N, C-alpha and C positions, 0 to 999 in steps of 0.2 A: 647944429646937430643932426645927423643923418637919421630917417625912420629905421633901419636896420638897428643902429645903436641905441635908439630910444627902446626899441622892441626887446633887444637883448638886455638893456638895463633892467627893464619892467621884468622880465622873466627872471633875473636873479634876485630881484627884490622879493619876488613872489615866492621864489624858493627858500629864501631865508624866514620869510614869515611863516612858510607852512613848517618849516623845521622848528621854529619856536612854538607854534601851536601844538606840535606833536610832544615836545618836551613838557611844555606844560600840561598836555592831558596826562601823559605818563606819571608826573608828579602827582595829580590828582588821583590818578588810578591806584598809585602805590600807597599814598595815604588812606584811601578807603579800603584798603585789601582786606583788613580783617572783616569788613562788613560785606564786600562783594563776595568774598570766596567762603564766608562762613566761618572765619577763624576767629575766635574770641580772645582777647588779651585777658591776662590772668587776673582774677579778681583781686583786689588789695583793700588792706584794712589796716587800723591801728587801734589802740586802747590805751587809756591813761586811768590807772585804779591806783588811788591815794590811800595812805594810811588814814584811818578814821576811827571815830566813835559811833557805836551804833546800839540798838537795843536787842540785838541778835536775830529780828526778824527780817531785817533788810539792810542792804548796803547801796551806796552811790558809786557809780561810776563817773568821773570827771569827764570824760569825753571819749566818744567812740566814733569812728569814722568808717563807713562801709561803701565799697563801689557798687555791691549789690544788696538786696535785702539779706537780714539774718537775724541772729540772737546774741546775746551775751550771756554765757553760762559760767556760774560761779562754782568752784569745788575747793575741797581741802587737800586736794593730792590724790584722792580716792577715785574709782571709777564712776561712782554714780554723783550726779549733780546735786549740790546743794540748793541752787536756785538757778531760774530760767528767765531771762527777761522777756516782754512782750516782744512780738516781731518788729523789727526796726527797719523802716525803709532806706534805701540807698541814700548816702550823705553823712553830714555830721551832726551828732547828738550831744549836748551837754547836760551834766547831771542826771543821768539815768538811773532811775530807782529800779533795783532787781529785788523782788520779794521771795522768800521762800514758800513752799507748797504749804498749804494749810495743815496737811497731815505729816509734814516733816519731824522728825525728831531731833535733828541736830541744829543748834543755833549757828548763825553767822558770826562766828567770833574766831579769833586766832588766825593764822596765816591762811589766807584765801588767795585763790588765782581766778582772775577773770579771762575767759578765752572767748574770741570772736567766731562764730559759726555761720556759715551760709544757710539760707533756705532753698533747698534744691527739691524737697519732697512734693508730691500732690496733695498731700494730705495736710490738714490744719495743725499748727502747733510743731513745736521741737519733735523731730523724729529720728534723732541720731542714735539713742538707745533702742528704739523700738525696731530700726532696721540694721541693727548690728553693726553700725558705723557705715553702712552704705550710704545713707542719705544724711543731708544737714552737716557735712564735715568741716572742720576749723578751715578758716582762711590761713594761708600760708605765706611765710616769708623766709626765704632761703631755706625751704624744706621744713620750717618749724612752725606750728600753731602760732598765731598771733595773740600774745597773753601777757597779762602784767600781774604783779602779785602786790598784795598789801596786808598790812597788819591791822585787824578790826578788833578793838575794844569795846567793852561795854559803855554806854553813854552815861551811866551813873558816875559821878566824880567821886563820891565816897568810896563806892565799889572798886573803881579804877585804882585809887590810890591805896586801898587797904588790901587789895588782891596780892597774893603771893605772885613773885615773879619767877618764870622759869629762865634761868641763865644758860643752862646748856642741856643737852641730851645726849646720851651714849648708849645706842642700841647696836646689837649685831646686825651684820649686813646681809645673813641668810639665816634660816631655820626652816625646819618641818612644821606642818599643820598640827602636831600634837606634842609640841615639844615646849618644856618651860623654859624661857628665856631671862636672862638680866638684863634689865634696862635702868640705866644710871641717869640721874637728873641732878642738877644743882639747883635748888630752890631757895629763894631770899625772900624774908619778911621784910617788906619796906617800910612797915610802920615803926614806932618807938614801944609798941606793947606787945608782951607775950599774947599770941593767939593760935588758934587751932583753924584750920581750913581743909577742905578736900582736895587732893590731887588725884588725877586720873590718867591711865594708860589707855589710849584710842588706837585701834588699828583701823583705817579706812573711816574714821569716825565712828566706830562703835566702841563702848566702853569694854574693857577686857579686865581691868584693874582698878580698885580706887582705895585709895588710903586716906585717914585723917591724919594730917601732919601737925606737930605743934613745934611752933618756932618763937625763940625771943625776939624782942624788938631788934632789927637789923641784923639778924642771923642769918647766915647763909650756910646751908647743908647739902652734903652730896646724898641722895637717898636711893637705894637700891629697890626695882621692884620686880619680884619673882613672877612673871607673867605667863599663862598657860595660853599657847595658841590655838588651842582646840577651838574649832568653828569659824576659824579665819579663812577666808579663801585663798587657794593659791596664786602666784604670780608675785609682781613688784608691787607692794603695798606701802601706804605711808603708815608710819608709826609715830605718834605724838605723845608729849606730855602736857596736860592741861591743866590750870588752876581756874579759879573764877573769871578771870579776865585776861589770862595771858596763855602763852603755850609755844612749844617748838617742836619741831618735826624732823624726821628722818626717813629714810626709805629702807624697806627690807624685802628680801626676795624670798617667798615662802614656797618651798616645794611640799606637793601633797604626799602624806607620810606613807602611803601604801598604794597598791595597784588598783585602779577602780574595777568594782566587781559587783555582781548582784547573784544570788542563790536562792533558791526556792526551798522553804522549810516545812511548809503544810499548804495543802490546798483543797478546798471542796467545791462543789458546784455554785457556792455563793461569794465564796474569797479565796483569796490567795495570800500567803504570809512569806515575806522574804526578808534576807538580810542584805543591806547594801552597803557599800562604801563608795560615796559620790564626792569628786574634787570639786564640784560646783553645786550652786543652789538650784534644785531641780526636782525631779520626782521618778518614781517607777511606774512604768506603764505595763499593762499584760495585753498583748495582741493576738489576735485569732486571724489568721491569712492575711496579717497587715492592717486589720482593722483593730482600733483600740478598743478593748471591752471593759477597761477599768484602769483608774489611776490611784496613786497613793496621795497622801498628804503632800504639802510641800516639804522638802527636806533640805535642812542647812547642810552645808558642807562637813564632811567627817563621815564617821561609821554608825551605822543603824541597825537594830535588831528588832525582830517582829514587828516589821511594816506590814501592815494589813491593807490589802486592795480588795475593796468590794466589787465584785464582777455586776456587769449591767444584766438587768432582768430581761432585757430585750434580747440579749444574746443567747443564741441556740448553741450550747458547747455540750458536746459528748464527753464523757471521761477519758476517751482515747485520743481525744483531738490534740493534735500538736499546738501547744501555746507557746508564747515567748514572753519572757520577762526582760523588760530592757530599761537602760537609766537614758534619762533625758534632762537637760539643761534648759529651764524655763519654768513656766507656771502650768500646774495641771488644770487651771481654770482656761487656759487656751493652749491645749494640747497641740492643736494643728500648726501653731507658731513656735513649738519647742523644737531643739535640735538635740539630735542622738549625741550622747557622750561617747568619745571614741578613746582607746587606749592601743598605742601601736598600730595605727590605722585601721582598727577594726572597731565595730561598735560594741559596747560593754551590753551584753545580752546573754540568755541562757533560754535553752528550750527544755520543755516539761510536759507531761500529761496529769492530769488530776488522778488517774487510777495509779500512775507508779508514786507520785509523791504522797497520795493517800495513804498508799500501803506502808508508808514509811520510808520509803526510798529517797535519799538525799542524793539530788541530781549534781552536787558538787559545785555549781555555780560557776563563776568566772566570766570571762568575756568571749567564750566559743559560742558559734551559732548551735553546735551540736549538744551544748550542756555539759559536755566532759569536763 
């Protein structure tokens, strides 16, 4: 073999080895692309929530897997969580106990949903509600929250077997928030004995009607509940029929029954009295040049008369100063975090002076900034 041939062969072998090295390196780079270029893979999760018996204060999640840290949030179809787990590290967890808060008024019974949420906020603890859904959002799969539904009954065997059973519910698909609606439910007495038991209608977990029902042993009966929706928040809500250890739920779209408004009916240097119609839980604030100088107590959704707002002693207000009364969603104890309530894209507020209102002039209220 000539030296020229040997050298050419070596060059070809070297070129081949170099090409192989480049391909391998490219494969490594592609495999590590998310880390190298700062692109994160979508977080993944799964949850298994099985039917179970409990004592109303806690439930058990059979298994939950999270690619990142997070929480399991238990609801009954309403906006507010009934219970939130401790923070879970990334990985798979079995038999996770989720306890309701000490001050919770609703028991963990009936048809419940467990949803897996991420932990994305800087603050300690679950922050989805406090941040209006900006942080700690649910894990998603095909665009839907990762969740599972289970029926939880009382752990007391006698109570479970003796409880009336809810076999069906028939509720309207929509209504207003000051309407009396008919909710029909078929209730069965599973025992051999005639007995009386309470049956409740709840909207988003809050009791709106309660009847004492008497049934013969083994009897099933369709019962009609005339339920006043006043005080229920507008929006898509869960409506349910509940007995001691059973329940059935449906959804209802509630529309606020009137235009949101606020009007000033009386005023002095020490306080302001207003009438308000608010579609959300919130309060009325009185402002002077954008600074809050007084807030009302917490208001439930609905119409309210004679709402008194004490003005701050530190505020220097003249009778001819232009003041603003405005509707806010949130808590008056944390007014800085509250959100203005809007109607047709404008804040619901009205301007006034103590002198004008004190002389008996009604500013007309509404949601116009000039008080007209």
